[in-house]
Residue frames as qw, qx, qy, qz and C-alpha x, y, z in Angstrom:
[[0.197, -0.631, 0.651, 0.374, -19.46, -19.92, 14.22],
 [0.524, 0.082, 0.831, 0.168, -20.79, -22.95, 12.32],
 [0.486, 0.751, 0.440, -0.076, -22.57, -20.71, 9.80],
 [0.149, 0.905, -0.306, -0.254, -19.36, -19.09, 8.51],
 [0.909, 0.120, 0.201, 0.344, -16.88, -20.61, 6.05],
 [0.140, -0.824, 0.317, 0.449, -13.52, -18.96, 5.50],
 [0.839, 0.481, 0.180, 0.183, -12.25, -19.19, 1.92],
 [0.302, -0.770, 0.386, 0.409, -8.51, -18.67, 1.39],
 [0.812, 0.580, 0.013, 0.058, -7.12, -18.70, -2.15],
 [0.520, -0.652, 0.434, 0.340, -3.43, -19.60, -2.31],
 [0.777, 0.611, -0.145, 0.043, -0.79, -20.00, -5.01],
 [0.769, 0.195, -0.368, 0.484, 2.38, -21.70, -3.73],
 [0.294, -0.856, 0.107, -0.411, 2.08, -19.61, -0.56],
 [0.316, 0.432, -0.728, 0.429, 4.94, -20.00, 1.91],
 [0.555, -0.322, -0.754, 0.137, 4.43, -22.18, 4.99],
 [0.237, -0.216, -0.467, 0.824, 4.92, -19.38, 7.53],
 [0.246, -0.042, -0.150, -0.957, 2.43, -17.06, 5.82],
 [0.599, -0.251, -0.576, -0.496, -0.36, -19.64, 5.65],
 [0.548, -0.281, -0.713, 0.336, 0.27, -20.96, 9.18],
 [0.095, -0.109, -0.323, 0.935, 0.16, -17.45, 10.65],
 [0.421, -0.118, -0.299, -0.848, -3.14, -16.87, 8.88],
 [0.658, -0.248, -0.672, -0.230, -4.69, -20.16, 10.01],
 [0.425, -0.171, -0.658, 0.597, -3.53, -19.69, 13.60],
 [0.091, 0.045, 0.200, -0.975, -5.57, -16.48, 13.75],
 [0.537, -0.159, -0.471, -0.681, -8.82, -18.19, 12.69],
 [0.627, -0.259, 0.470, -0.564, -11.24, -19.55, 15.29],
 [0.067, -0.217, 0.967, 0.115, -10.98, -23.34, 15.36],
 [0.441, 0.391, 0.736, -0.334, -14.77, -23.71, 15.12],
 [0.445, 0.687, -0.097, -0.567, -14.76, -22.01, 11.72],
 [0.847, 0.261, 0.423, 0.190, -14.71, -24.20, 8.64],
 [0.040, -0.751, 0.383, 0.536, -11.76, -23.21, 6.40],
 [0.840, 0.437, 0.298, 0.117, -11.48, -23.97, 2.70],
 [0.249, -0.627, 0.452, 0.583, -8.03, -23.47, 1.20],
 [0.760, 0.607, 0.227, -0.049, -8.31, -23.19, -2.57],
 [0.476, -0.486, 0.479, 0.555, -4.88, -23.79, -4.07],
 [0.557, 0.743, -0.023, -0.371, -4.67, -22.31, -7.58],
 [0.240, 0.574, -0.756, -0.203, -2.40, -25.08, -8.88],
 [0.779, 0.036, -0.594, -0.198, -2.06, -28.87, -8.93],
 [0.713, -0.156, -0.573, 0.373, -0.35, -29.21, -5.55],
 [0.360, -0.878, 0.060, -0.309, -0.61, -27.53, -2.15],
 [0.556, 0.468, -0.588, 0.355, 3.00, -27.76, -1.01],
 [0.065, -0.336, 0.665, -0.664, 2.28, -27.51, 2.74],
 [0.699, -0.249, -0.428, -0.516, -0.60, -29.99, 2.84],
 [0.707, -0.171, -0.643, 0.241, 0.84, -32.33, 5.50],
 [0.253, 0.030, -0.443, 0.859, 1.88, -29.54, 7.86],
 [0.354, -0.187, -0.031, -0.916, -1.49, -27.80, 7.60],
 [0.742, -0.232, -0.454, -0.436, -3.76, -30.82, 7.90],
 [0.629, -0.100, -0.667, 0.386, -1.80, -32.20, 10.86],
 [0.176, -0.051, -0.419, 0.889, -2.32, -28.95, 12.81],
 [0.364, 0.134, 0.104, -0.916, -5.79, -27.82, 11.75],
 [0.232, 0.235, 0.943, -0.028, -8.76, -30.18, 11.85],
 [0.331, 0.696, 0.421, -0.479, -11.11, -27.46, 10.58],
 [0.142, 0.644, -0.424, -0.621, -9.25, -27.08, 7.27],
 [0.801, 0.335, 0.491, 0.073, -10.03, -28.66, 3.89],
 [0.125, -0.567, 0.472, 0.664, -7.65, -28.21, 0.95],
 [0.716, 0.526, 0.458, -0.021, -8.85, -28.29, -2.65],
 [0.303, -0.363, 0.471, 0.745, -6.58, -27.80, -5.67],
 [0.543, 0.638, 0.138, -0.528, -8.10, -26.19, -8.77],
 [0.824, 0.218, 0.428, 0.300, -5.50, -27.63, -11.15],
 [0.473, 0.448, 0.188, 0.735, -4.53, -24.24, -12.59],
 [0.192, -0.254, -0.283, 0.905, -4.12, -20.61, -11.61],
 [0.074, 0.698, 0.682, 0.205, -7.65, -19.22, -11.77],
 [0.091, 0.460, -0.040, 0.882, -6.77, -15.86, -10.23],
 [0.091, -0.021, 0.580, -0.809, -8.43, -14.09, -7.30],
 [0.576, 0.066, 0.042, -0.814, -12.03, -13.87, -8.51],
 [0.781, 0.110, -0.513, -0.340, -12.42, -17.29, -10.09],
 [0.401, 0.143, -0.819, 0.385, -10.49, -18.92, -7.23],
 [0.219, 0.005, 0.561, -0.798, -12.85, -17.39, -4.68],
 [0.706, 0.096, -0.179, -0.679, -15.88, -18.35, -6.79],
 [0.627, 0.146, -0.765, -0.026, -14.54, -21.92, -6.75],
 [0.191, 0.022, -0.786, 0.588, -14.40, -21.88, -2.95],
 [0.410, 0.041, 0.257, -0.874, -17.72, -20.10, -2.46],
 [0.723, 0.082, -0.434, -0.531, -19.44, -22.78, -4.55],
 [0.567, 0.027, -0.803, 0.184, -18.10, -25.42, -2.14],
 [0.067, -0.124, 0.564, -0.813, -19.30, -23.55, 0.95],
 [0.327, -0.440, -0.809, -0.210, -22.45, -24.84, 2.65],
 [0.237, -0.490, -0.514, 0.663, -22.91, -21.92, 5.05],
 [0.167, 0.893, 0.419, 0.016, -24.90, -18.69, 4.77],
 [0.057, -0.974, 0.190, 0.112, -21.81, -16.54, 5.30],
 [0.869, 0.216, -0.018, 0.444, -18.37, -16.66, 3.73],
 [0.289, -0.881, 0.189, 0.324, -15.28, -14.82, 4.91],
 [0.748, 0.589, -0.079, 0.296, -12.94, -14.12, 1.99],
 [0.518, -0.799, 0.241, 0.189, -9.45, -13.99, 3.43],
 [0.552, 0.702, -0.438, 0.100, -6.10, -13.50, 1.72],
 [0.898, -0.151, -0.326, 0.253, -3.44, -15.89, 3.03],
 [0.466, 0.218, -0.298, 0.804, -1.23, -12.96, 4.06],
 [0.377, -0.603, -0.032, -0.703, -3.88, -11.73, 6.52],
 [0.333, -0.098, -0.811, 0.472, -3.80, -12.28, 10.30],
 [0.376, -0.671, -0.445, -0.460, -7.10, -11.76, 12.12],
 [0.178, -0.517, 0.427, -0.720, -7.37, -9.85, 15.38],
 [0.083, 0.009, -0.942, 0.325, -8.03, -12.04, 18.47],
 [0.335, 0.354, 0.579, -0.653, -11.61, -10.68, 18.78],
 [0.214, 0.195, -0.554, -0.781, -12.37, -10.91, 15.06],
 [0.320, -0.181, -0.867, -0.336, -14.68, -13.91, 15.06],
 [0.120, -0.473, -0.715, 0.500, -16.47, -13.08, 18.30],
 [0.133, 0.468, 0.051, -0.872, -17.21, -9.65, 16.86],
 [0.223, 0.082, -0.705, -0.668, -18.21, -11.15, 13.50],
 [0.170, -0.369, -0.913, 0.042, -20.85, -13.27, 15.23],
 [0.020, -0.577, -0.475, 0.664, -22.31, -10.23, 16.97],
 [0.132, 0.379, -0.283, -0.871, -22.30, -8.15, 13.80],
 [0.191, -0.108, -0.857, -0.466, -24.13, -10.86, 11.84],
 [0.148, -0.514, -0.813, 0.230, -26.85, -11.04, 14.52],
 [0.048, -0.646, -0.305, 0.698, -27.20, -7.28, 14.80],
 [0.206, 0.538, -0.329, -0.748, -26.93, -6.42, 11.09],
 [0.676, 0.251, 0.689, -0.070, -29.31, -8.65, 9.17],
 [0.588, 0.766, 0.256, -0.038, -29.62, -6.57, 6.00],
 [0.103, -0.780, 0.482, 0.385, -26.08, -6.54, 4.67],
 [0.892, 0.440, -0.095, -0.045, -24.44, -8.03, 1.62],
 [0.738, 0.275, -0.323, 0.525, -20.78, -7.34, 2.36],
 [0.428, -0.902, 0.062, 0.020, -18.94, -6.12, 5.44],
 [0.647, 0.555, -0.334, 0.403, -15.33, -5.14, 4.93],
 [0.748, -0.488, -0.234, 0.384, -12.61, -5.18, 7.56],
 [0.061, 0.967, -0.176, 0.175, -10.18, -2.53, 8.76],
 [0.698, 0.377, -0.457, 0.402, -6.45, -2.61, 9.39],
 [0.703, -0.611, -0.237, 0.276, -4.75, -2.96, 12.75],
 [0.561, -0.477, 0.129, 0.664, -1.57, -1.16, 11.75],
 [0.400, 0.277, 0.463, 0.741, -1.79, 0.20, 8.21],
 [0.011, 0.719, 0.332, -0.611, -2.55, 3.93, 8.28],
 [0.047, -0.354, 0.468, 0.808, -1.79, 4.59, 4.60],
 [0.180, -0.126, -0.802, -0.555, -4.14, 2.41, 2.57],
 [0.528, -0.069, 0.202, -0.822, -7.87, 2.94, 2.97],
 [0.229, 0.040, 0.970, -0.076, -9.94, -0.17, 3.76],
 [0.242, 0.639, 0.730, -0.012, -13.11, 1.28, 2.25],
 [0.074, -0.306, 0.106, 0.943, -14.48, 4.30, 0.44],
 [0.497, 0.651, 0.412, -0.398, -16.80, 5.78, -2.16],
 [0.598, 0.334, 0.497, 0.533, -16.73, 5.96, -5.95],
 [0.105, 0.931, 0.219, 0.274, -17.82, 9.60, -5.86],
 [0.542, 0.332, -0.300, 0.711, -14.71, 11.78, -5.34],
 [0.220, -0.587, 0.152, -0.764, -16.39, 14.33, -3.07],
 [0.848, -0.432, -0.057, -0.300, -17.88, 11.65, -0.80],
 [0.905, 0.040, -0.267, 0.328, -14.60, 9.77, -0.76],
 [0.319, 0.488, -0.312, 0.750, -12.53, 12.80, 0.29],
 [0.491, -0.560, 0.160, -0.648, -14.91, 13.44, 3.19],
 [0.956, -0.238, -0.135, -0.101, -14.82, 9.77, 4.19],
 [0.737, 0.256, -0.340, 0.525, -11.00, 9.70, 4.16],
 [0.008, 0.543, -0.300, 0.785, -10.89, 12.81, 6.34],
 [0.716, -0.454, 0.078, -0.524, -13.48, 11.39, 8.79],
 [0.963, -0.042, -0.255, 0.081, -11.75, 8.01, 8.86],
 [0.594, 0.321, -0.377, 0.634, -8.34, 9.47, 9.65],
 [0.150, -0.437, 0.323, -0.826, -9.91, 11.60, 12.40],
 [0.109, -0.128, -0.946, 0.277, -11.71, 8.55, 13.87],
 [0.383, 0.165, 0.214, -0.883, -15.13, 10.05, 13.10],
 [0.535, 0.050, -0.672, -0.510, -16.49, 7.05, 11.18],
 [0.786, -0.301, 0.177, -0.510, -19.15, 4.91, 12.90],
 [0.518, -0.325, 0.790, -0.041, -18.31, 1.41, 14.13],
 [0.498, 0.301, 0.778, 0.237, -20.36, 0.10, 11.21],
 [0.156, 0.610, -0.079, -0.772, -20.37, 2.57, 8.31],
 [0.724, 0.518, 0.455, 0.003, -22.12, 2.17, 4.97],
 [0.159, -0.598, 0.469, 0.630, -19.74, 2.67, 2.03],
 [0.701, 0.540, -0.201, -0.422, -19.52, 2.00, -1.71],
 [0.809, 0.353, -0.463, 0.077, -16.53, -0.34, -1.69],
 [0.660, -0.653, 0.369, -0.026, -14.25, -2.33, 0.60],
 [0.180, 0.621, -0.747, -0.156, -10.87, -3.95, -0.04],
 [0.883, 0.076, -0.326, -0.329, -10.88, -7.61, -0.99],
 [0.306, 0.395, -0.809, 0.308, -8.19, -8.99, 1.33],
 [0.063, -0.180, -0.881, 0.433, -10.88, -9.66, 3.97],
 [0.420, -0.110, -0.190, -0.880, -14.63, -9.49, 3.34],
 [0.285, 0.173, 0.867, -0.370, -17.59, -11.03, 5.17],
 [0.312, 0.038, -0.540, -0.781, -20.17, -11.94, 2.52],
 [0.558, 0.157, 0.585, -0.567, -23.85, -12.77, 3.08],
 [0.053, -0.058, 0.871, 0.485, -24.53, -15.51, 0.52],
 [0.233, 0.544, 0.767, -0.250, -28.28, -15.29, 1.16],
 [0.211, 0.744, 0.040, -0.633, -28.20, -12.12, -0.94],
 [0.154, 0.482, -0.671, -0.543, -26.91, -13.96, -4.04],
 [0.895, 0.221, 0.142, -0.362, -28.82, -16.31, -6.35],
 [0.845, 0.441, -0.239, 0.184, -25.60, -17.27, -8.15],
 [0.729, -0.617, 0.098, 0.280, -22.51, -18.18, -6.11],
 [0.647, 0.216, 0.195, 0.705, -20.20, -17.05, -8.92],
 [0.114, -0.910, -0.315, 0.247, -20.21, -13.57, -7.44],
 [0.262, -0.664, 0.324, 0.621, -16.92, -12.28, -8.88],
 [0.657, 0.713, -0.090, -0.229, -16.45, -11.37, -12.55],
 [0.842, -0.225, 0.386, 0.302, -13.94, -13.94, -13.78],
 [0.581, 0.757, 0.041, 0.294, -12.81, -11.70, -16.63],
 [0.143, -0.868, 0.419, -0.224, -10.50, -10.16, -14.04],
 [0.825, 0.096, -0.498, 0.247, -7.47, -12.23, -13.09],
 [0.559, -0.290, -0.380, 0.678, -5.93, -9.91, -10.53],
 [0.107, -0.184, -0.154, 0.965, -7.00, -6.54, -9.04],
 [0.313, 0.011, -0.125, -0.941, -10.30, -4.61, -9.03],
 [0.339, -0.253, -0.876, -0.232, -12.51, -7.70, -8.58],
 [0.207, -0.478, -0.701, 0.487, -13.84, -6.49, -5.22],
 [0.086, 0.346, 0.024, -0.934, -14.46, -2.96, -6.50],
 [0.321, -0.007, -0.660, -0.679, -16.38, -4.38, -9.44],
 [0.322, -0.368, -0.871, 0.054, -18.44, -6.60, -7.13],
 [0.116, -0.478, -0.487, 0.722, -19.22, -3.70, -4.78],
 [0.162, 0.216, -0.254, -0.929, -20.16, -1.46, -7.72],
 [0.352, -0.180, -0.782, -0.481, -22.63, -4.03, -9.01],
 [0.301, -0.438, -0.791, 0.303, -24.16, -4.34, -5.53],
 [0.028, -0.448, -0.294, 0.844, -24.65, -0.64, -4.84],
 [0.220, 0.053, -0.506, -0.832, -26.21, -0.31, -8.32],
 [0.471, -0.336, -0.761, -0.295, -28.88, -2.71, -6.99],
 [0.410, -0.647, 0.113, -0.633, -29.22, -0.82, -3.67],
 [0.860, -0.240, -0.412, 0.181, -27.53, -3.60, -1.72],
 [0.363, -0.910, 0.151, -0.131, -25.71, -2.60, 1.46],
 [0.765, 0.264, -0.342, 0.477, -21.91, -2.61, 1.77],
 [0.468, -0.878, 0.030, -0.100, -20.34, -1.73, 5.14],
 [0.517, 0.428, -0.565, 0.479, -16.95, -1.33, 6.76],
 [0.722, -0.640, -0.239, -0.114, -16.56, -2.34, 10.40],
 [0.012, -0.769, 0.513, -0.381, -14.14, -1.05, 13.04],
 [0.722, -0.402, 0.475, -0.301, -14.73, -4.25, 15.01],
 [0.955, 0.205, 0.175, 0.120, -13.37, -6.53, 12.29],
 [0.058, -0.893, 0.417, 0.156, -9.64, -5.86, 12.48],
 [0.958, 0.172, 0.083, 0.213, -6.89, -7.55, 10.51],
 [0.282, -0.715, 0.445, 0.459, -3.16, -7.26, 9.90],
 [0.817, 0.555, 0.157, 0.006, -2.54, -7.40, 6.16],
 [0.624, -0.403, 0.363, 0.562, 1.06, -8.03, 5.16],
 [0.439, 0.801, -0.053, -0.404, 0.42, -7.25, 1.50],
 [0.584, 0.647, -0.461, -0.165, 1.83, -9.00, -1.62],
 [0.182, -0.444, 0.862, -0.162, 2.73, -12.16, 0.35],
 [0.824, 0.104, 0.294, -0.474, -0.05, -14.43, -0.92],
 [0.908, 0.409, -0.084, -0.022, 2.01, -16.11, -3.65],
 [0.732, 0.367, -0.384, 0.427, 5.38, -17.85, -3.41],
 [0.617, -0.680, -0.201, 0.341, 7.65, -16.24, -0.78],
 [0.072, -0.956, 0.142, 0.248, 10.09, -13.39, -0.29],
 [0.352, -0.560, 0.650, 0.374, 13.10, -15.37, -1.51],
 [0.771, 0.408, 0.489, -0.013, 11.39, -16.75, -4.58],
 [0.366, -0.214, 0.511, 0.748, 13.45, -16.61, -7.78],
 [0.185, 0.579, 0.691, 0.391, 10.13, -15.76, -9.46],
 [0.150, -0.653, -0.377, 0.640, 9.92, -12.39, -7.69],
 [0.011, -0.352, 0.307, 0.884, 10.67, -10.22, -10.73],
 [0.127, -0.194, -0.814, -0.533, 8.26, -12.19, -12.91],
 [0.160, -0.612, -0.741, 0.227, 5.55, -11.84, -10.25],
 [0.083, -0.586, -0.132, 0.795, 6.07, -8.08, -10.20],
 [0.069, 0.139, -0.572, -0.805, 5.75, -7.93, -14.00],
 [0.151, -0.403, -0.880, -0.203, 2.56, -9.99, -13.78],
 [0.135, -0.660, -0.543, 0.501, 1.12, -7.54, -11.25],
 [0.029, -0.434, 0.166, 0.885, 2.04, -4.52, -13.38],
 [0.102, -0.092, -0.762, -0.632, 0.34, -6.03, -16.44],
 [0.225, -0.516, -0.822, -0.090, -2.87, -6.92, -14.61],
 [0.135, -0.559, -0.378, 0.726, -3.06, -3.70, -12.59],
 [0.096, 0.315, -0.303, -0.894, -3.23, -1.75, -15.85],
 [0.212, -0.173, -0.832, -0.483, -5.50, -4.22, -17.66],
 [0.227, -0.523, -0.797, 0.199, -7.93, -4.42, -14.76],
 [0.049, -0.454, -0.200, 0.867, -7.99, -0.64, -14.29],
 [0.221, 0.149, -0.465, -0.844, -9.17, -0.11, -17.86],
 [0.296, -0.247, -0.880, -0.278, -11.59, -3.05, -17.83],
 [0.150, -0.480, -0.695, 0.514, -13.22, -1.91, -14.57],
 [0.103, 0.471, 0.087, -0.872, -13.89, 1.62, -15.82],
 [0.248, 0.087, -0.661, -0.703, -14.99, 0.41, -19.26],
 [0.256, -0.316, -0.911, -0.067, -17.43, -2.08, -17.76],
 [0.200, -0.589, -0.644, 0.445, -18.89, 0.19, -15.10],
 [0.080, 0.676, 0.052, -0.731, -18.82, 3.52, -16.97],
 [0.749, 0.641, 0.133, -0.108, -17.85, 3.47, -20.66],
 [0.843, 0.219, 0.088, 0.483, -14.91, 3.01, -23.02],
 [0.310, 0.719, -0.038, 0.620, -14.04, 6.70, -23.30],
 [0.523, -0.796, 0.143, -0.269, -14.22, 7.21, -19.54],
 [0.914, -0.276, 0.186, 0.231, -11.80, 4.30, -19.13],
 [0.683, 0.479, 0.068, 0.547, -9.57, 5.68, -21.88],
 [0.042, -0.869, 0.103, -0.483, -9.37, 9.01, -20.07],
 [0.738, -0.644, 0.180, -0.085, -8.30, 7.17, -16.90],
 [0.867, -0.213, 0.323, 0.315, -5.39, 5.32, -18.52],
 [0.636, 0.724, 0.063, 0.258, -4.21, 7.37, -21.50],
 [0.081, -0.909, 0.369, -0.178, -1.69, 9.33, -19.41],
 [0.704, -0.434, 0.562, 0.006, -0.29, 6.10, -17.95],
 [0.865, 0.388, 0.289, 0.132, -0.12, 4.62, -21.45],
 [0.480, 0.810, -0.130, 0.311, 2.13, 7.37, -22.84],
 [0.353, -0.799, 0.454, -0.177, 4.12, 7.62, -19.61],
 [0.862, -0.187, 0.466, 0.064, 4.89, 3.88, -19.81],
 [0.772, 0.566, 0.141, 0.252, 5.95, 4.24, -23.46],
 [0.140, 0.905, -0.284, 0.284, 8.26, 7.14, -22.61],
 [0.577, -0.636, 0.496, -0.128, 9.76, 5.22, -19.65],
 [0.935, 0.118, 0.306, 0.137, 10.44, 2.16, -21.84],
 [0.593, 0.721, -0.053, 0.353, 12.46, 4.31, -24.23],
 [0.152, -0.874, 0.345, -0.307, 14.23, 6.16, -21.40],
 [0.715, -0.487, 0.495, -0.081, 15.25, 3.04, -19.45],
 [0.904, 0.332, 0.176, 0.203, 16.34, 1.33, -22.69],
 [0.396, 0.830, -0.186, 0.346, 18.72, 4.21, -23.33],
 [0.204, -0.736, 0.537, -0.359, 20.29, 4.02, -19.86],
 [0.575, 0.183, -0.797, -0.002, 20.20, 0.19, -19.89],
 [0.326, -0.176, 0.672, -0.641, 18.06, -0.23, -16.75],
 [0.339, -0.060, -0.857, -0.383, 16.40, -3.54, -17.59],
 [0.106, -0.345, -0.838, 0.410, 14.41, -3.84, -14.35],
 [0.193, 0.508, 0.272, -0.795, 12.63, -0.50, -14.73],
 [0.294, 0.248, -0.581, -0.717, 12.26, -1.04, -18.46],
 [0.219, -0.165, -0.955, -0.115, 10.50, -4.35, -17.77],
 [0.039, 0.435, 0.651, -0.621, 8.18, -2.73, -15.22],
 [0.305, 0.520, 0.029, -0.797, 6.93, -0.13, -17.68],
 [0.227, 0.164, -0.805, -0.524, 6.92, -2.57, -20.57],
 [0.133, -0.298, -0.945, 0.035, 4.38, -4.73, -18.77],
 [0.144, 0.537, 0.421, -0.716, 2.32, -1.70, -17.72],
 [0.266, 0.406, -0.396, -0.779, 2.24, -0.65, -21.38],
 [0.231, 0.016, -0.911, -0.342, 1.27, -4.13, -22.53],
 [0.031, 0.392, 0.833, -0.390, -1.49, -4.39, -19.94],
 [0.267, 0.578, 0.180, -0.750, -3.11, -1.16, -21.15],
 [0.227, 0.349, -0.634, -0.652, -2.49, -2.02, -24.81],
 [0.130, -0.130, -0.971, -0.151, -4.26, -5.37, -24.55],
 [0.099, 0.517, 0.674, -0.518, -7.14, -3.85, -22.58],
 [0.231, 0.518, -0.113, -0.816, -7.61, -1.09, -25.19],
 [0.302, 0.212, -0.756, -0.540, -7.90, -3.76, -27.88],
 [0.788, -0.139, 0.038, -0.598, -10.49, -5.66, -25.84],
 [0.619, 0.236, -0.748, 0.043, -8.27, -8.69, -25.39],
 [0.794, -0.539, -0.238, -0.151, -8.88, -10.94, -22.34],
 [0.282, -0.807, 0.476, -0.207, -6.61, -10.97, -19.27],
 [0.989, 0.072, -0.130, -0.015, -4.77, -14.12, -20.32],
 [0.388, 0.656, -0.528, 0.373, -1.23, -13.08, -19.45],
 [0.863, -0.494, -0.093, -0.054, 0.20, -15.38, -16.75],
 [0.128, -0.814, 0.566, -0.020, 3.96, -14.99, -17.05],
 [0.805, 0.266, -0.529, 0.035, 6.47, -17.81, -17.21],
 [0.507, -0.662, 0.433, -0.343, 7.05, -19.46, -13.82],
 [0.964, 0.121, -0.234, 0.030, 8.79, -22.63, -14.98]]
């Protein structure tokens, strides 16, 4: 247990969400909370309950990739568990993680699987044919306990730092979305091994890592996500394939967003208009090669 550090990147995360996450982590595991702002609002409550936790504030919102790089660089262990704050680990998670590390020496990343979510896939392949077969096998419980894949989701990943010369393992050009896919793509291009494990189970709430459900920033957060989902989609495909491949992936969404902006303007639906406006702007800025600097206004 002493050779694993859990890195949790937060951004004004609600007290209940972070406490539920920390309560699910083995108390012998070192935990680094990386708060992507100047102040971790629940510092007293957390430090009074968890002696294995250290809190470090970055001073600004670095995003998922850069925030995790910040934490990974502070880790002094061979293995890091990247964990979103809205994740709760299964009671056997860390016992199983120990066994998997001992039994699987030659791995770079091992992704986790969901306790309850039957819709979203926790892992897969970049090749469509392989991915369709994997989805079918996964849903029919035909996948091995430890299965080699091309990618895993980033809400919970066990990373073998011995496989990296540079601890800045995520591309910091991304702010939100696709960072883990990009990392996995770079690893399989170098014949590194990425796995998904049935024995590493989590409950992922989804979209609860920042602020809280009653936040007055909720609409702005949704617009931020729409912008970066589109920007990151294009950037990922451009980086890992080519510009025209990426263009083919997003051009339909680009014109659909433009049409929806006009349509929702005409019927005066400002919420839906805003959603597609920020999708459009995300693609537009990506097409022009502009960086992912949009952060929204959360004053």
